C-alpha positions in Angstrom: 13.8 15.4 3.1 16.2 16.4 5.8 15.8 14.8 9.3 18.1 15.3 12.2 17.9 13.4 15.5 20.1 13.7 18.5 19.9 10.1 19.7 18.9 6.6 18.6 16.0 6.9 21.1 14.7 9.9 19.3 15.1 8.1 15.9 13.0 5.2 17.3 10.3 7.6 18.7 10.0 9.3 15.3 9.8 5.9 13.5 7.2 4.7 16.0 5.1 7.8 15.3 5.4 7.2 11.5 4.4 3.6 12.0 1.2 4.7 13.7 0.4 6.9 10.7 1.4 4.3 8.2 -0.8 1.6 9.8 -3.7 4.0 9.9 -3.3 4.6 6.2 -3.0 0.9 5.5 -6.3 0.4 7.4 -7.9 3.1 5.3 -6.6 1.7 2.1 -7.9 -1.7 3.1 -11.4 -0.3 3.6 -11.3 1.0 0.1 -10.0 -2.4 -1.2 -13.0 -4.0 0.4 -15.3 -1.5 -1.3 -13.7 -2.2 -4.6 -14.6 -5.9 -4.4 -18.2 -4.9 -4.8 -17.6 -3.4 -8.2 -15.5 -6.2 -9.8 -17.2 -9.0 -11.6 -14.6 -11.8 -11.3 -11.2 -12.7 -9.8 -9.4 -11.5 -13.0 -10.8 -8.0 -12.3 -9.5 -8.3 -8.7 -6.0 -9.2 -9.8 -5.9 -6.5 -12.5 -2.2 -6.7 -13.5 -2.4 -3.6 -15.6 -3.7 -1.6 -12.7 -1.0 -3.0 -10.5 1.6 -1.8 -12.9 0.0 1.7 -13.2 0.1 2.0 -9.4 3.8 0.8 -9.3 4.7 3.4 -12.0 2.9 6.1 -10.1 4.5 5.4 -6.7 8.0 5.1 -8.2 7.6 8.6 -9.7 6.2 9.9 -6.3 9.1 8.3 -4.5 11.6 10.0 -6.7 9.8 13.3 -6.3 9.6 13.0 -2.5 13.2 11.8 -2.0 12.4 8.1 -1.2 14.1 5.2 -2.9 11.9 4.1 -5.9 13.2 0.5 -5.5 12.3 0.3 -1.8 8.9 2.0 -2.5 8.2 -0.5 -5.3 9.1 -3.5 -3.1 6.8 -2.2 -0.3 4.0 -1.6 -2.7 4.3 -4.9 -4.5 4.1 -6.7 -1.1 1.2 -4.5 0.1 -0.7 -4.9 -3.2 -0.3 -8.7 -3.2 -1.7 -8.8 0.4 -4.6 -6.6 -0.6 -5.3 -8.7 -3.6 -5.7 -11.7 -1.4 -7.9 -9.7 0.9 -10.0 -8.5 -2.0 -10.3 -12.0 -3.5 -11.6 -13.3 -0.2 -14.0 -10.4 0.0 -15.1 -10.9 -3.6 -15.7 -14.7 -2.9 -17.9 -13.8 0.1 -19.9 -11.3 -2.0 -20.4 -13.8 -4.8 -22.3 -16.2 -2.5 
């Protein structure tokens, strides 16, 4: 993906715009994570290590196809998934009461 900015200010403006989109997508993903908690019977199902590895494999491939660093993408996704697992565990615990 080719990008070309004329100033650091322009770079920052573009990054700020992307951050807004990314945070919106994180919010949407989080809403689906909350929904997923309703369908899982226990904390092992929430942690789902095989599913985590499927997602990591998928996003590494996507990163490569789209010109992103697979290593950076994997690091970001592992952190995001870990945070969402914690959110889902809390949600699941609330639903189990």
